[in-house]
PLY file of the C-alpha trace (Angstrom):
ply
format ascii 1.0
element vertex 561
property float x
property float y
property float z
element edge 560
property int vertex1
property int vertex2
end_header
67.32 -27.82 35.64
66.88 -29.88 39.01
65.96 -26.14 40.30
63.09 -26.09 36.91
62.62 -30.02 38.72
61.60 -28.70 42.18
59.35 -25.88 40.83
57.43 -28.59 38.77
57.39 -31.12 42.15
56.52 -28.39 44.31
53.65 -27.11 41.92
52.78 -30.40 41.30
52.77 -31.45 45.55
50.66 -27.95 45.90
48.36 -28.64 43.48
47.52 -32.65 44.51
47.30 -30.66 48.26
44.74 -28.46 46.87
42.63 -31.20 45.23
43.05 -33.03 48.11
41.46 -30.09 50.73
38.71 -29.96 47.66
37.68 -33.32 47.44
37.41 -33.46 51.25
35.69 -30.37 51.41
33.17 -31.51 48.44
33.02 -34.85 50.54
31.69 -33.06 53.84
29.24 -30.99 51.93
27.70 -34.45 50.10
27.57 -35.96 53.11
25.87 -32.85 54.80
23.15 -32.84 52.02
22.58 -36.49 52.33
21.65 -36.18 56.22
19.27 -33.79 55.61
15.99 -36.14 54.66
17.59 -38.49 57.24
17.11 -36.29 60.15
13.73 -34.91 59.36
13.14 -38.73 58.95
14.13 -39.54 62.05
12.25 -36.47 63.78
9.35 -37.78 62.16
9.80 -41.54 63.48
10.37 -40.20 67.17
6.87 -39.87 67.64
5.92 -42.73 66.25
8.34 -44.86 67.97
7.21 -43.39 70.90
3.23 -43.92 70.43
4.16 -47.60 68.73
6.04 -48.47 72.17
3.40 -47.51 74.33
1.05 -50.23 72.53
3.03 -53.05 73.96
2.82 -52.12 77.24
-1.00 -51.21 78.20
-0.52 -51.05 82.09
-2.95 -49.21 84.45
-6.08 -48.88 85.55
-7.08 -46.17 83.48
-6.38 -48.24 80.49
-8.29 -51.11 81.75
-11.29 -48.82 82.41
-10.85 -47.24 78.93
-10.83 -50.75 77.64
-14.04 -52.18 79.24
-16.08 -48.91 78.73
-14.82 -46.46 76.10
-12.84 -48.64 73.93
-15.88 -50.72 72.28
-17.82 -47.39 71.43
-15.01 -45.67 69.94
-13.89 -48.41 67.26
-17.67 -48.99 66.84
-17.91 -45.23 66.26
-15.00 -44.81 64.09
-15.72 -47.66 61.50
-19.21 -45.99 60.86
-17.99 -42.71 60.68
-15.28 -43.89 57.97
-17.32 -46.23 56.07
-19.96 -43.55 56.10
-17.79 -40.62 55.00
-15.75 -42.54 52.62
-18.84 -43.68 50.88
-20.38 -40.03 50.88
-17.51 -38.50 49.98
-16.90 -40.94 46.93
-20.32 -40.60 45.86
-20.83 -36.82 45.82
-17.25 -36.06 44.58
-16.96 -38.50 41.73
-20.51 -37.70 40.23
-19.65 -34.13 40.70
-16.59 -34.15 38.74
-17.64 -36.10 35.94
-20.57 -33.68 35.50
-18.50 -30.80 35.25
-15.72 -32.64 33.21
-17.67 -34.46 30.47
-20.90 -32.48 30.59
-22.32 -28.82 29.50
-25.17 -27.70 31.55
-25.72 -24.45 32.59
-23.50 -22.71 35.11
-20.95 -25.93 34.42
-17.89 -23.14 34.38
-18.69 -21.87 37.93
-19.56 -24.82 39.37
-16.40 -26.32 37.89
-14.35 -24.42 40.62
-17.03 -23.16 43.02
-17.38 -26.64 44.56
-14.08 -26.36 45.86
-14.74 -23.37 47.66
-15.91 -25.84 51.10
-12.08 -26.50 51.63
-11.84 -22.99 52.88
-14.33 -23.92 55.87
-13.16 -25.85 58.42
-15.31 -28.90 59.10
-15.61 -28.12 62.71
-17.15 -24.73 61.54
-19.63 -26.41 59.28
-20.33 -29.06 62.07
-21.45 -26.15 65.16
-23.49 -23.72 61.91
-25.36 -27.30 61.36
-26.04 -27.61 64.93
-26.98 -24.02 65.62
-29.28 -24.09 62.58
-30.94 -27.59 62.58
-30.99 -28.31 66.52
-34.27 -28.89 68.42
-33.52 -25.20 69.63
-32.60 -24.26 66.31
-34.73 -21.59 63.67
-35.57 -24.59 61.37
-36.91 -26.57 63.51
-38.65 -23.92 65.64
-40.37 -22.26 62.72
-41.24 -26.02 61.44
-43.26 -26.38 64.79
-44.89 -23.23 64.49
-46.16 -23.86 61.04
-46.59 -27.60 61.64
-47.50 -28.39 65.22
-45.24 -29.81 68.17
-44.47 -33.43 66.65
-41.72 -33.15 64.36
-41.05 -36.96 64.70
-40.07 -36.96 61.10
-37.30 -34.86 61.48
-33.63 -36.65 61.76
-31.74 -36.06 64.93
-28.92 -33.68 63.78
-27.24 -34.57 66.77
-27.22 -38.48 66.03
-23.75 -40.45 63.92
-26.26 -39.38 60.62
-25.44 -35.84 61.25
-21.62 -36.06 62.01
-21.66 -37.92 58.54
-23.57 -35.59 56.77
-21.19 -32.61 57.96
-18.00 -34.35 57.18
-19.07 -35.28 53.67
-20.32 -31.79 52.80
-16.44 -31.10 53.92
-14.40 -33.20 52.70
-15.90 -34.16 49.43
-13.66 -31.60 47.62
-11.08 -33.99 47.92
-12.13 -36.49 45.85
-13.79 -33.82 43.65
-10.60 -32.00 42.85
-8.49 -35.63 41.84
-11.38 -37.18 40.24
-12.22 -34.06 37.97
-8.15 -34.12 37.26
-8.79 -37.92 35.94
-12.02 -37.31 33.59
-10.44 -34.06 32.15
-8.06 -35.78 30.73
-9.67 -39.17 30.00
-12.97 -38.91 30.48
-14.74 -38.14 27.03
-11.99 -40.32 24.88
-13.00 -43.57 27.34
-16.71 -43.00 26.76
-15.92 -42.54 23.13
-13.92 -46.20 23.17
-16.38 -47.80 24.90
-19.28 -46.45 22.28
-17.15 -47.98 20.11
-17.38 -51.56 21.84
-21.18 -51.43 21.63
-21.84 -49.60 24.88
-23.97 -46.51 25.47
-23.11 -43.97 27.81
-23.82 -45.22 30.89
-22.13 -48.61 30.50
-18.96 -46.99 29.31
-18.90 -45.13 32.19
-19.41 -47.83 34.88
-17.25 -50.40 32.72
-14.40 -48.00 31.55
-14.21 -44.16 32.41
-14.79 -45.32 36.32
-12.10 -48.09 36.71
-9.66 -46.17 34.38
-10.13 -43.07 37.38
-9.76 -45.39 40.33
-6.15 -44.68 41.44
-7.25 -40.38 41.11
-10.28 -41.49 43.25
-9.07 -43.89 45.31
-6.36 -40.98 46.35
-9.18 -38.59 47.07
-11.09 -41.20 49.26
-7.77 -41.62 51.28
-7.35 -38.10 51.64
-11.08 -37.80 53.23
-10.43 -40.39 55.32
-6.99 -39.14 56.96
-9.35 -36.13 57.57
-11.84 -37.94 59.00
-9.29 -39.86 61.01
-7.63 -36.92 62.01
-10.77 -34.73 62.96
-11.20 -33.66 66.57
-13.27 -30.62 66.41
-16.52 -31.89 64.55
-16.76 -34.54 66.46
-15.89 -32.88 69.68
-18.94 -30.37 68.80
-21.63 -33.32 68.13
-20.30 -35.11 71.38
-19.54 -37.92 68.96
-16.42 -39.76 70.85
-14.04 -41.15 68.18
-10.14 -41.49 69.03
-9.23 -38.34 68.60
-11.57 -37.29 71.42
-10.88 -40.04 73.22
-7.37 -39.33 73.70
-8.03 -36.18 74.52
-10.29 -37.08 77.41
-7.80 -39.43 78.50
-4.67 -36.85 78.81
-6.95 -33.73 80.46
-9.79 -35.57 81.44
-8.50 -38.75 83.29
-4.68 -37.08 83.59
-3.51 -40.41 82.07
-0.79 -39.71 79.46
0.41 -43.36 79.13
-3.48 -44.56 78.08
-3.98 -41.44 76.11
-0.64 -42.67 74.46
-1.95 -46.79 74.14
-5.42 -45.00 72.17
-2.94 -43.11 70.29
-0.77 -46.07 69.42
-4.44 -48.22 68.27
-5.09 -45.23 66.11
-1.93 -45.24 64.45
-2.18 -48.86 63.69
-5.36 -48.26 61.62
-4.30 -45.48 60.00
-1.01 -47.48 58.63
-3.21 -50.74 57.67
-5.54 -47.95 55.80
-2.43 -46.42 53.97
-1.06 -49.89 53.24
-4.73 -51.60 51.52
-4.45 -48.10 49.34
-1.03 -49.11 47.83
-1.64 -52.81 47.48
-4.92 -51.61 45.98
-3.15 -49.44 43.61
-0.52 -51.80 42.56
-2.35 -54.34 41.48
-3.77 -51.87 38.44
-2.34 -51.23 35.18
-3.84 -48.63 33.30
-3.47 -47.60 29.36
-3.32 -43.52 28.88
-5.97 -42.55 26.49
-4.99 -39.33 25.57
-7.52 -36.14 24.87
-7.28 -32.91 23.28
-7.91 -30.09 25.37
-10.17 -29.02 22.77
-12.34 -32.37 23.62
-16.39 -31.41 23.52
-18.30 -32.19 25.93
-21.90 -34.22 26.12
-24.25 -31.33 25.52
-27.63 -31.96 28.06
-30.49 -29.99 27.30
-33.76 -29.73 29.10
-34.72 -31.15 32.76
-31.34 -33.29 32.58
-28.87 -29.63 32.04
-31.23 -28.44 34.74
-31.25 -30.91 37.08
-27.47 -31.16 37.62
-27.49 -27.56 38.17
-29.78 -27.97 40.33
-27.76 -30.43 42.43
-24.63 -28.45 42.20
-26.46 -25.40 43.51
-27.96 -27.27 46.36
-24.60 -28.83 47.08
-22.77 -25.71 46.91
-25.43 -24.20 49.01
-25.16 -26.58 52.24
-21.33 -27.06 52.10
-20.49 -23.06 51.73
-23.49 -20.24 51.09
-25.01 -21.68 54.29
-22.51 -21.42 56.71
-20.81 -18.40 55.62
-24.02 -16.67 55.55
-25.18 -17.55 59.05
-21.85 -16.94 60.42
-21.94 -13.57 58.65
-25.27 -13.21 60.72
-24.04 -14.02 63.93
-20.52 -12.54 63.93
-22.90 -9.01 63.08
-25.44 -9.79 66.00
-22.52 -10.50 68.37
-19.89 -8.26 67.23
-20.61 -4.77 68.99
-20.65 -6.51 72.43
-18.25 -9.46 72.26
-15.23 -8.21 70.00
-12.61 -6.47 72.35
-9.08 -6.40 72.73
-9.00 -10.40 73.29
-9.82 -11.29 69.53
-6.66 -8.84 68.59
-4.45 -11.22 70.99
-6.38 -14.78 69.30
-5.64 -13.21 65.80
-2.58 -12.11 66.86
-1.57 -15.63 68.21
-2.64 -17.26 65.23
-0.95 -15.35 62.77
2.05 -15.60 64.52
2.04 -19.42 64.74
1.06 -19.48 61.34
3.82 -17.50 59.90
6.56 -19.26 62.30
5.39 -22.67 61.24
5.17 -21.50 57.12
8.75 -20.51 57.30
9.98 -23.83 59.17
8.15 -25.80 57.64
9.07 -24.58 53.83
12.79 -24.23 54.84
12.69 -27.84 56.04
11.09 -28.80 52.59
13.37 -26.88 50.65
16.32 -28.44 51.99
14.98 -32.09 51.57
14.22 -31.26 48.21
17.02 -30.23 47.23
18.79 -32.70 48.87
16.60 -35.38 46.55
17.71 -33.73 43.55
21.85 -34.14 44.57
21.51 -37.53 45.65
18.14 -39.18 44.10
19.21 -42.76 45.30
15.88 -44.96 46.37
17.59 -44.79 50.03
17.20 -41.05 49.98
13.94 -41.15 48.12
12.65 -43.84 50.96
13.68 -41.35 53.89
11.83 -38.63 52.17
8.87 -40.99 51.65
9.02 -41.56 55.67
9.67 -37.55 56.54
6.33 -36.73 54.77
4.21 -39.60 56.41
3.09 -37.27 59.40
0.35 -35.82 57.49
-1.68 -38.83 57.58
-1.13 -38.50 61.24
-3.74 -37.24 63.56
-2.93 -34.29 65.31
-3.77 -35.73 68.74
-1.53 -38.44 68.07
1.46 -36.02 67.01
0.95 -33.93 69.92
0.85 -37.08 72.47
3.90 -38.75 70.34
5.91 -35.12 70.34
4.96 -34.34 74.06
6.57 -37.85 75.78
9.86 -37.35 74.35
10.12 -33.59 75.14
8.81 -34.24 78.59
11.53 -36.78 78.98
14.36 -34.49 77.50
12.78 -31.68 79.84
13.39 -33.97 83.07
16.68 -35.16 81.77
18.05 -31.67 81.22
16.52 -30.41 84.99
18.62 -33.13 86.69
21.54 -32.27 85.26
21.24 -28.67 85.76
20.81 -29.72 89.41
23.45 -32.12 89.87
25.91 -29.39 88.09
24.88 -25.76 89.19
22.12 -26.96 91.77
19.41 -25.27 90.46
15.78 -25.65 89.52
15.31 -25.09 85.69
11.70 -26.06 85.43
10.08 -26.41 82.13
12.55 -25.91 79.66
10.95 -27.22 76.38
7.40 -28.43 77.58
4.56 -25.67 76.96
6.43 -23.21 74.60
6.30 -22.35 71.03
9.05 -24.77 70.17
6.99 -27.73 70.86
4.27 -26.45 68.77
6.36 -25.55 65.84
7.64 -29.10 66.09
4.27 -30.86 65.75
3.22 -28.40 63.09
6.10 -29.19 60.91
6.11 -33.09 61.47
2.43 -32.85 60.49
2.28 -30.31 57.43
5.46 -31.38 56.05
4.20 -33.34 53.31
1.36 -29.83 52.37
4.98 -27.80 51.43
6.70 -30.90 49.96
4.79 -31.20 47.04
4.30 -27.80 45.69
7.81 -27.06 46.13
8.77 -30.72 44.49
6.96 -30.08 41.74
8.52 -26.59 41.30
11.53 -28.46 41.38
10.77 -31.00 39.09
10.45 -28.09 36.40
14.23 -27.09 36.94
16.29 -28.90 33.95
19.23 -30.76 34.53
20.88 -28.25 32.09
20.50 -25.44 34.51
22.57 -27.26 36.95
25.12 -28.45 34.88
25.76 -24.65 33.69
25.51 -23.39 37.00
28.76 -26.03 38.04
30.41 -24.80 34.63
30.34 -21.19 36.22
31.69 -22.36 39.73
28.74 -22.43 41.88
27.20 -25.61 43.76
25.81 -25.95 47.00
24.37 -23.34 48.87
25.27 -20.67 46.57
23.76 -22.86 43.41
20.31 -22.79 45.66
20.28 -19.53 46.51
21.24 -17.84 43.44
19.71 -20.08 40.80
17.22 -22.25 42.56
15.44 -20.04 44.71
14.02 -17.34 42.04
13.04 -20.20 40.14
10.96 -21.39 43.00
9.53 -18.61 44.23
6.21 -19.47 43.17
6.29 -23.10 44.28
7.29 -22.09 47.89
4.85 -19.21 47.82
1.94 -21.74 47.35
3.34 -24.12 49.63
3.45 -21.27 52.38
0.09 -20.24 52.02
-1.58 -23.73 52.38
0.37 -24.31 55.32
-0.06 -20.90 56.98
-3.55 -21.88 56.23
-3.68 -25.30 57.37
-1.59 -24.14 60.84
-4.62 -21.53 60.85
-7.27 -24.30 61.27
-5.19 -26.82 63.06
-6.98 -27.39 66.28
-6.29 -30.75 68.19
-2.35 -29.37 68.17
-2.55 -26.22 68.79
-5.17 -27.03 72.11
-2.83 -29.88 73.45
0.54 -28.13 73.17
0.22 -24.55 73.67
1.71 -22.64 76.09
-0.88 -21.39 79.10
-3.01 -18.65 77.79
-1.83 -18.81 74.51
-5.13 -19.02 73.22
-5.86 -18.99 69.11
-8.74 -18.38 66.88
-9.28 -22.55 66.87
-9.16 -22.72 70.65
-11.80 -19.67 70.99
-14.14 -21.60 68.68
-13.47 -24.65 70.69
-13.97 -22.89 74.03
-17.34 -21.07 72.68
-18.64 -24.65 70.59
-18.19 -26.40 73.93
-20.64 -24.46 75.87
-23.00 -24.07 72.99
-22.35 -20.35 72.42
-22.70 -20.54 68.62
-22.70 -16.71 67.96
-19.33 -16.12 70.07
-17.87 -18.90 68.22
-18.77 -17.01 64.72
-16.39 -14.17 64.87
-13.39 -16.48 65.11
-14.73 -18.48 62.24
-15.31 -15.62 59.98
-11.60 -14.66 60.37
-10.53 -18.40 59.36
-13.22 -18.95 56.66
-11.39 -15.86 54.79
-7.77 -16.95 55.76
-8.92 -20.21 53.93
-10.44 -18.67 50.68
-7.25 -16.90 49.82
-5.32 -20.08 49.08
-8.97 -21.62 47.35
-8.71 -18.70 45.25
-4.98 -18.86 44.51
-5.19 -22.44 43.80
-7.93 -21.76 41.08
-6.42 -19.26 39.44
-3.11 -21.27 38.87
-5.71 -24.31 37.64
-7.09 -21.85 35.23
-3.56 -20.47 33.67
0 1
1 2
2 3
3 4
4 5
5 6
6 7
7 8
8 9
9 10
10 11
11 12
12 13
13 14
14 15
15 16
16 17
17 18
18 19
19 20
20 21
21 22
22 23
23 24
24 25
25 26
26 27
27 28
28 29
29 30
30 31
31 32
32 33
33 34
34 35
35 36
36 37
37 38
38 39
39 40
40 41
41 42
42 43
43 44
44 45
45 46
46 47
47 48
48 49
49 50
50 51
51 52
52 53
53 54
54 55
55 56
56 57
57 58
58 59
59 60
60 61
61 62
62 63
63 64
64 65
65 66
66 67
67 68
68 69
69 70
70 71
71 72
72 73
73 74
74 75
75 76
76 77
77 78
78 79
79 80
80 81
81 82
82 83
83 84
84 85
85 86
86 87
87 88
88 89
89 90
90 91
91 92
92 93
93 94
94 95
95 96
96 97
97 98
98 99
99 100
100 101
101 102
102 103
103 104
104 105
105 106
106 107
107 108
108 109
109 110
110 111
111 112
112 113
113 114
114 115
115 116
116 117
117 118
118 119
119 120
120 121
121 122
122 123
123 124
124 125
125 126
126 127
127 128
128 129
129 130
130 131
131 132
132 133
133 134
134 135
135 136
136 137
137 138
138 139
139 140
140 141
141 142
142 143
143 144
144 145
145 146
146 147
147 148
148 149
149 150
150 151
151 152
152 153
153 154
154 155
155 156
156 157
157 158
158 159
159 160
160 161
161 162
162 163
163 164
164 165
165 166
166 167
167 168
168 169
169 170
170 171
171 172
172 173
173 174
174 175
175 176
176 177
177 178
178 179
179 180
180 181
181 182
182 183
183 184
184 185
185 186
186 187
187 188
188 189
189 190
190 191
191 192
192 193
193 194
194 195
195 196
196 197
197 198
198 199
199 200
200 201
201 202
202 203
203 204
204 205
205 206
206 207
207 208
208 209
209 210
210 211
211 212
212 213
213 214
214 215
215 216
216 217
217 218
218 219
219 220
220 221
221 222
222 223
223 224
224 225
225 226
226 227
227 228
228 229
229 230
230 231
231 232
232 233
233 234
234 235
235 236
236 237
237 238
238 239
239 240
240 241
241 242
242 243
243 244
244 245
245 246
246 247
247 248
248 249
249 250
250 251
251 252
252 253
253 254
254 255
255 256
256 257
257 258
258 259
259 260
260 261
261 262
262 263
263 264
264 265
265 266
266 267
267 268
268 269
269 270
270 271
271 272
272 273
273 274
274 275
275 276
276 277
277 278
278 279
279 280
280 281
281 282
282 283
283 284
284 285
285 286
286 287
287 288
288 289
289 290
290 291
291 292
292 293
293 294
294 295
295 296
296 297
297 298
298 299
299 300
300 301
301 302
302 303
303 304
304 305
305 306
306 307
307 308
308 309
309 310
310 311
311 312
312 313
313 314
314 315
315 316
316 317
317 318
318 319
319 320
320 321
321 322
322 323
323 324
324 325
325 326
326 327
327 328
328 329
329 330
330 331
331 332
332 333
333 334
334 335
335 336
336 337
337 338
338 339
339 340
340 341
341 342
342 343
343 344
344 345
345 346
346 347
347 348
348 349
349 350
350 351
351 352
352 353
353 354
354 355
355 356
356 357
357 358
358 359
359 360
360 361
361 362
362 363
363 364
364 365
365 366
366 367
367 368
368 369
369 370
370 371
371 372
372 373
373 374
374 375
375 376
376 377
377 378
378 379
379 380
380 381
381 382
382 383
383 384
384 385
385 386
386 387
387 388
388 389
389 390
390 391
391 392
392 393
393 394
394 395
395 396
396 397
397 398
398 399
399 400
400 401
401 402
402 403
403 404
404 405
405 406
406 407
407 408
408 409
409 410
410 411
411 412
412 413
413 414
414 415
415 416
416 417
417 418
418 419
419 420
420 421
421 422
422 423
423 424
424 425
425 426
426 427
427 428
428 429
429 430
430 431
431 432
432 433
433 434
434 435
435 436
436 437
437 438
438 439
439 440
440 441
441 442
442 443
443 444
444 445
445 446
446 447
447 448
448 449
449 450
450 451
451 452
452 453
453 454
454 455
455 456
456 457
457 458
458 459
459 460
460 461
461 462
462 463
463 464
464 465
465 466
466 467
467 468
468 469
469 470
470 471
471 472
472 473
473 474
474 475
475 476
476 477
477 478
478 479
479 480
480 481
481 482
482 483
483 484
484 485
485 486
486 487
487 488
488 489
489 490
490 491
491 492
492 493
493 494
494 495
495 496
496 497
497 498
498 499
499 500
500 501
501 502
502 503
503 504
504 505
505 506
506 507
507 508
508 509
509 510
510 511
511 512
512 513
513 514
514 515
515 516
516 517
517 518
518 519
519 520
520 521
521 522
522 523
523 524
524 525
525 526
526 527
527 528
528 529
529 530
530 531
531 532
532 533
533 534
534 535
535 536
536 537
537 538
538 539
539 540
540 541
541 542
542 543
543 544
544 545
545 546
546 547
547 548
548 549
549 550
550 551
551 552
552 553
553 554
554 555
555 556
556 557
557 558
558 559
559 560
């Protein structure tokens, strides 16, 4: 009897020990997953904190010179650029979204997806095509002078502020168009019917009901367009139009003052976050009721001159925003291909593909871990950490380049001092000017791009699947690898494609953090456009446009499905 008691006691002790070991392991795994979003958030906050800290210590003759000479003009130029692009993108994007979502006119089905194609062309590519065509020495003005005489006083100055604004409107209106059209598709026709039941005509119904109900989507699209405007470097550099991004670049590489560049970047961060707070406050004060609409709800059939005027409006927009730039790029590339194409372009392409591939793999891997961590522990604190981790997309590439370069330079100096004290050797630069710096900057900037599709795909996996998986004894990494990854393939592929193309087009981060001699297609475009060599810039631009078309076509196909 006593032996049996000892056996039972021993078994019970073993069970308790095993349970204690399991609980300890589960506890460590729990904290491991919880830490992932916070570690990523800290990685994003480091460059932001580095930049913001410099705002409170504006010292040096270079900074004083910038305040007296450059800063006032930069502030004025940035204000008018943001105002013009925001207003123009809203007007063009909302009007096209309404017509293609609610009205029926010739070519509507084609324009509903074709008007998204300008997203495939980087804004700086559209910029140098516009200058090459419409500048004083371009073919348009040259032809007009031969027909109408040398005095073309009425022709607008393409290199002025208006030219920059028009190019950016054509490049960024699809952001507003895409979100506004989704809003109008779900409630546009029903809102008109509700307005007509209250005694309003169609025009009044649009302005009184349909447009106000679509404000959250429209505001989101305008916000994306403004973020791209403030982050743009290539377009304003092509036009020689000074904004914060060009001033930061000149302070760093022209005046060799990293502190002045960081102080300018801190001002830009303040502006960006002020815009984000204003947009969130604007949305939080609104309350909306949903008007459910059948997928087969009829559209307003237009006839005669009204229908064909809409076809003409959409055709003109698509022509100047996509068809004309692509056609001109093809002509220029064909002219110089035999003379200019050589081994260098294969290196540019290889560098671009390599950077984009590694950046896509790193960014999507981090996004997948963050999304899975939130799925396991969806508490408010963890979700807040994810929100911080994904704010990098709101920061211009020049700002991130500065914010990452400064702490990495400090770490390099610290490692060099340790190596000298311990081993009496000079290590030189271990991290600066390496691909690791570029990849960290890319991941910080584009984590939000990869997070959204992966998170959306994860939301479609029901909790019952997780419960069934745990019932089979799978959890943690095993569950992620064997259950979630096969289901998430579509979302991960979409996220990787978007990041791949964004990195291919990214100019300021690549330009400011690349290793010596590590040129890409985007860098080649910048160098050629800086010299006014539009034809030589066309070759790498064609490659970037072709790379950008792939995710747009993928997106359109998924939308149609």
